[in-house]
C-alpha positions as CSV (number, residue, x, y, z in Angstrom):
1,M,76.2,-123.5,102.6
2,R,78.7,-122.2,99.4
3,R,76.4,-125.0,97.2
4,S,73.6,-122.6,97.6
5,P,74.4,-119.9,95.6
6,I,75.6,-122.9,92.5
7,L,72.3,-124.2,92.7
8,A,70.3,-121.0,92.6
9,A,72.4,-120.0,89.9
10,L,71.5,-123.0,87.3
11,L,68.7,-122.6,88.4
12,L,68.0,-119.3,87.1
13,I,69.9,-121.0,83.8
14,A,68.2,-122.9,82.9
15,A,65.1,-121.4,84.0
16,C,65.4,-118.7,81.1
17,S,66.7,-121.0,78.9
18,E,64.7,-121.9,75.1
19,K,61.8,-124.2,75.7
20,T,62.1,-127.3,72.9
21,E,59.3,-127.5,70.2
22,Q,58.0,-130.6,69.4
23,S,59.0,-133.1,66.9
24,Y,56.4,-134.3,65.0
25,T,56.8,-137.4,63.0
26,V,55.5,-137.2,59.6
27,D,52.7,-139.9,61.0
28,Q,51.3,-137.2,63.1
29,L,51.3,-135.0,60.7
30,I,49.2,-136.8,58.0
31,A,46.4,-137.4,60.2
32,D,46.7,-133.5,61.7
33,D,45.7,-131.6,58.2
34,G,45.5,-128.3,61.4
35,L,49.1,-129.4,62.5
36,L,50.8,-129.8,59.2
37,S,49.2,-126.6,57.2
38,R,50.5,-124.3,60.9
39,I,53.9,-126.2,60.9
40,M,54.2,-125.9,56.6
41,A,53.4,-121.8,57.1
42,E,55.6,-121.9,59.5
43,C,58.4,-123.3,57.7
44,R,57.8,-120.9,54.9
45,N,57.6,-117.8,56.1
46,N,60.7,-118.3,57.2
47,P,63.1,-120.6,55.3
48,G,66.0,-119.4,55.9
49,E,66.0,-120.2,60.2
50,L,64.3,-124.0,59.9
51,R,64.7,-125.1,56.8
52,E,66.5,-126.9,58.6
53,T,64.2,-127.7,61.4
54,A,63.5,-131.7,62.2
55,N,59.3,-129.9,61.9
56,C,59.9,-128.7,58.5
57,Q,61.3,-132.0,56.6
58,N,58.3,-134.0,58.8
59,A,56.2,-131.5,57.2
60,E,57.1,-131.3,53.1
61,A,57.5,-135.4,53.7
62,A,54.1,-135.3,55.5
63,D,52.9,-132.7,52.5
64,G,54.7,-134.9,50.0
65,K,52.8,-138.3,50.9
66,L,49.5,-136.8,50.3
67,R,49.7,-135.3,47.6
68,L,50.9,-138.4,46.0
69,E,48.4,-140.3,47.6
70,K,45.5,-137.5,46.5
71,M,47.4,-137.7,42.7
72,R,46.7,-141.8,42.6
73,K,42.6,-141.3,43.4
74,A,42.5,-138.5,41.3
75,L,44.3,-140.9,39.0
76,G,41.1,-144.2,39.4
77,D,44.2,-146.3,41.9
């Protein structure tokens, strides 16, 4: 009987905790231009809080890779 209130409190705390955002890989972001654009916009709108998150770092890396690919194509390589 004593475990019931403790279990209920733990379940309540777990239900109220912040949900973590899904992390995307660089390859996933390169494959989905819309997702990359959305994450880049979020990161640029709030760099103080989001700059160090995995999604922002991966989005920056994906954006850099895409820019290099576009430059290579434009140069004829």
